[in-house]
C-alpha positions as semicolon CSV with decimal commas, in nm:
position;residue;x (nm);y (nm);z (nm)
1;X;3,673;12,931;9,646
2;X;3,700;12,900;9,269
3;X;3,703;13,224;9,066
4;X;3,425;13,284;8,814
5;X;3,540;13,429;8,478
6;X;3,264;13,504;8,227
7;X;3,486;13,718;8,003
8;X;3,705;13,420;7,907
9;X;3,412;13,231;7,755
10;X;3,204;13,516;7,613
11;X;3,065;13,498;7,259
12;X;3,317;13,759;7,144
13;X;3,625;13,554;7,241
14;X;3,500;13,213;7,134
15;X;3,480;13,210;6,755
16;X;3,417;12,948;6,488
17;X;3,727;12,734;6,417
18;X;3,934;12,926;6,670
19;X;4,148;12,739;6,922
20;X;4,084;12,753;7,295
21;X;4,337;12,949;7,500
22;X;4,464;12,843;7,840
23;X;4,247;13,115;8,001
24;X;3,937;12,988;7,820
25;X;4,011;12,626;7,914
26;X;4,049;12,717;8,280
27;X;3,723;12,915;8,271
28;X;3,542;12,617;8,114
29;X;3,682;12,400;8,392
30;X;3,637;12,641;8,685
31;X;3,313;12,828;8,606
32;X;3,076;12,537;8,687
33;X;3,253;12,492;9,022
34;X;3,238;12,865;9,092
35;X;2,863;12,866;9,019
36;X;2,807;12,572;9,255
37;X;3,017;12,740;9,527
38;X;2,833;13,073;9,494
39;X;3,149;13,265;9,395
40;X;3,137;13,642;9,357
41;X;2,995;13,742;9,017
42;X;2,877;13,390;8,933
43;X;2,513;13,330;8,838
44;X;2,307;13,196;9,129
45;X;2,146;12,854;9,122
46;X;1,771;12,896;9,153
47;X;1,608;12,708;9,446
48;X;1,370;12,519;9,219
49;X;1,673;12,370;9,039
50;X;1,799;12,207;9,359
51;X;1,668;11,863;9,448
52;X;1,662;11,885;9,827
53;X;1,367;11,649;9,874
54;X;1,484;11,314;10,015
55;X;1,187;11,107;10,126
56;X;0,816;11,094;10,196
57;X;0,728;10,875;10,493
58;X;0,394;10,745;10,619
59;X;0,384;10,776;10,996
60;X;0,221;10,535;11,238
61;X;0,336;10,331;11,539
62;X;0,531;10,118;11,288
63;X;0,878;10,251;11,212
64;X;0,909;10,451;10,890
65;X;1,268;10,438;10,764
66;X;1,436;10,635;10,486
67;X;1,787;10,655;10,348
68;X;1,903;11,015;10,309
69;X;2,197;11,204;10,164
70;X;2,487;11,269;10,399
71;X;2,394;11,613;10,518
72;X;2,432;11,867;10,795
73;X;2,065;11,958;10,840
74;X;1,727;11,794;10,796
75;X;1,396;11,974;10,767
76;X;1,100;11,746;10,833
77;X;0,755;11,872;10,735
78;X;0,484;11,686;10,929
79;X;0,115;11,670;10,840
80;X;-0,061;11,461;11,105
81;X;-0,410;11,353;11,200
82;X;-0,464;11,295;11,573
83;X;-0,797;11,117;11,629
84;X;-0,739;11,075;12,004
85;X;-0,850;11,312;12,276
86;X;-0,493;11,342;12,405
87;X;-0,152;11,440;12,274
88;X;0,097;11,190;12,130
89;X;0,461;11,210;12,025
90;X;0,665;11,158;11,710
91;X;1,004;10,998;11,773
92;X;1,318;10,998;11,562
93;X;1,627;10,780;11,545
94;X;1,934;10,828;11,328
95;X;2,174;10,583;11,162
96;X;2,520;10,610;11,009
97;X;2,517;10,262;10,849
98;X;2,209;10,278;10,627
99;X;1,970;10,161;10,901
100;X;2,149;9,853;11,035
101;X;2,182;10,017;11,377
102;X;1,998;10,317;11,523
103;X;2,071;10,588;11,780
104;X;1,860;10,635;12,091
105;X;1,508;10,756;12,029
106;X;1,434;11,128;12,065
107;X;1,081;11,268;12,112
108;X;1,101;11,544;11,852
109;X;0,740;11,653;11,839
110;X;0,422;11,628;12,045
111;X;0,099;11,647;11,850
112;X;-0,172;11,825;12,046
113;X;-0,516;11,669;12,081
114;X;-0,678;11,806;11,768
115;X;-0,788;11,683;11,430
116;X;-0,510;11,818;11,205
117;X;-0,158;11,901;11,316
118;X;0,121;12,061;11,111
119;X;0,482;12,113;11,212
120;X;0,830;12,176;11,081
121;X;1,117;12,009;11,265
122;X;1,465;12,143;11,189
123;X;1,746;11,905;11,288
124;X;2,113;12,004;11,314
125;X;2,299;11,679;11,240
126;X;2,637;11,826;11,327
127;X;2,559;11,982;11,667
128;X;2,275;11,743;11,755
129;X;2,001;11,998;11,826
130;X;1,648;12,024;11,689
131;X;1,367;12,281;11,689
132;X;0,998;12,209;11,631
133;X;0,779;12,484;11,488
134;X;0,401;12,449;11,479
135;X;0,138;12,295;11,705
136;X;0,384;12,135;11,947
137;X;0,138;12,085;12,232
138;X;0,275;12,127;12,582
139;X;0,623;11,994;12,496
140;X;0,937;12,201;12,461
141;X;1,004;12,288;12,098
142;X;1,381;12,241;12,147
143;X;1,589;11,936;12,226
144;X;1,894;11,723;12,164
145;X;1,944;11,432;11,927
146;X;2,167;11,135;11,991
147;X;2,400;11,139;11,693
148;X;2,572;10,822;11,570
149;X;2,953;10,831;11,556
150;X;2,961;10,854;11,174
151;X;2,777;11,072;10,922
152;X;2,398;11,033;10,935
153;X;2,260;10,857;10,625
154;X;1,925;10,717;10,743
155;X;1,631;10,838;10,952
156;X;1,356;10,649;11,138
157;X;1,029;10,814;11,246
158;X;0,740;10,665;11,445
159;X;0,438;10,782;11,645
160;X;0,358;10,685;12,003
161;X;-0,004;10,585;11,937
162;X;-0,202;10,440;11,646
163;X;-0,443;10,736;11,665
164;X;-0,165;10,964;11,542
165;X;-0,098;10,907;11,172
166;X;0,016;11,116;10,880
167;X;0,296;11,203;10,643
168;X;0,647;11,338;10,680
169;X;0,847;11,495;10,400
170;X;1,222;11,502;10,458
171;X;1,455;11,762;10,301
172;X;1,837;11,776;10,332
173;X;2,044;12,096;10,347
174;X;2,413;12,170;10,392
175;X;2,712;11,944;10,419
176;X;2,799;11,681;10,675
177;X;3,117;11,861;10,787
């Protein structure tokens, strides 16, 4: 991890028409990296400064596809309307070639028979596991994803019935390795 050095670039050591020392030059080079890495003593990046949002998708029985950043984890926030008197599923497929080919479909969420359904689905794109939190009906809230051989860079969501519609917001976290 890069070392953070605030003393080398403080107001007291950087003066008008004064040359930059080797120590100051290294601090100017290394401090932004140290901040991004979360080095000891470095200022922390505030969550609102991070752009983790990747896509908003409209869900129906038609596939909703989105290109995403190469990442290690996806959080999918689902807001659904189930107008049927029975439960229906949301499926997900993953791609490592921008959506030219897709992995096997995984039933990641079952919407219970109710008017409004909310859920958070957390997907580990390194280990291939997911967890669904919310009104998951009678299904298990845990499962496995079929991961493509390369790094995931696209997602496809769909519902099992036209009576289940809504929105999904996709957020990326972590690295792909």
